[in-house]
N, C-alpha and C positions, 0 to 999 in steps of 0.2 A: 504494500500500500504506500502511496506517496501523498504528501500534503502539498497540493498545488498552490495553496494560499501562501506558503513560504517561498516556493520556487516552482515556477511553471515550466522551466527549461525541460525539454524533452517530452512535453505533454501537448498533444493535439486534441482539440475539442471539435467534434462534429456539431454543426449548427444546422438543424433540419427544419426548413420551412414546409408547411403543409400544402401550399398552393393557393390558399385563399388570397384575395387581393391584399397587398401590403404585408403578407406574412414574411416575405423575404426581407423587406425593409426592416421589419420588427426584429427578426433574428439577427440581422447585421448590427443593429443597435445593441443587442445583447452582447454580441462579439466585441464591439467597441468598448463596452463597459467592462467586460472581462479583461481585455487587454490593457485598459487604463489601470485596473487594479493589480493585474499580474502581467507585467510587460513581456516576460519571456514566453508566455503562452502562445501557441499557434492555434489558429482556427481555420476551418474549411466549411464553406456553406454549400449545402445541397438544397434542392427544391423539388418536392415530389411532383409539383405541377398540377395535382388534382387531389383536393382534400378528401374526396370520396373513396380513395383507394389506399391500401396499405403500401408501405415501402416495398418496392420490388426487390427480388433476391439479389440482383446484380448491384443495386445501390447499397443494400444492406451489407453485402460482403465487402464492398469498397470502403464503407464506413468502418467496419470491423478491422479491416487491414491497415487503415491509416490513423485511426483515432483511439485514444484511451478513454475518452469521455464523450457522451452524446447528449445534446439538448434538443428536444423537439418542441416547437411552439406553433400556436395557432395565431392567425391574423385575420382580420375581417375588413 
């Protein structure tokens, strides 16, 4: 386990927008806030593009392979 509040180096956070309008803008603001608090943290944004579907297997595997933390958010 690692405490990313102390040091985010080597940690990548997946930021997953659900596809509602402005969900990507919202999740990017979350990423900005995280990086302001933990400068060495890396973030990658994904967008499902359709709030009515689950994350596809390909996107899910990509998130798992690149990130240690994931945050999913809704926007309207």
